[in-house]
N, C-alpha and C positions, 0 to 999 in steps of 0.2 A: 770654282765658282759652278753652279748647277747649271748643266747645259739640257736647256728643254726641248731641245730637238730630239731627243728619244727616251723610251723609259729607265726610268732612275728608280732603281730599287731601295730599298728603307737604310740596308747602310749605307748605301752611300752620301744620302739624304743628313742621315745621322752623323756621318765624317764630314758633308759638309757645316751642321750645326756645330758639331764640339770645334772646329778652327774656326768659324766667327766666333764661337767665346773666347777661345783661348787669344784671341787678336782683341775683341773687347776688354778682356781682361787686360791683356797687357797692353792694351791703346795702342796698338800700331797696328799700321795698313800695311800689307805682307804684299800686296800688290806694288810689283816693282815699277810698272809706267809711273803710279802714282807719285809712289816713294819722288823718284828721278822729279815729277815733275815741281813735288815738296822741296827737293834741293835749288832748283832752279831759280823757283821763284824766291828763294831765301836767299840766295846767294845777289838775283837782281835786287833783291831789298837792301841786304850789305852794301853793295854798288850806291846805287841809290845814296844811301846816307851819309858813304863816303863824301861822295862827290857833295852834299849839302854843307856838309860840315867842314869841308877844305874850302869851301867856294862863300862860306859863313865870316862876316867882317868881324864876327864876334867871336870871342879866343874859347876854347873849349869849358877853360874853369868859368866863364859869364854865362854858361847855359846852365 
């Protein structure tokens, strides 16, 4: 991420842009905190859906 607290060079800016373009091309956000949040959210959704499925009076085949 570009740090605005100090002057940056053209090379640093180019590196940041290249990094962002590569991330966009790959469709991946390389921020570990974001990835961790996404994983936690997906796990919570999975747990919720499993609870709904097991609490449902309907059989899975009727869904």
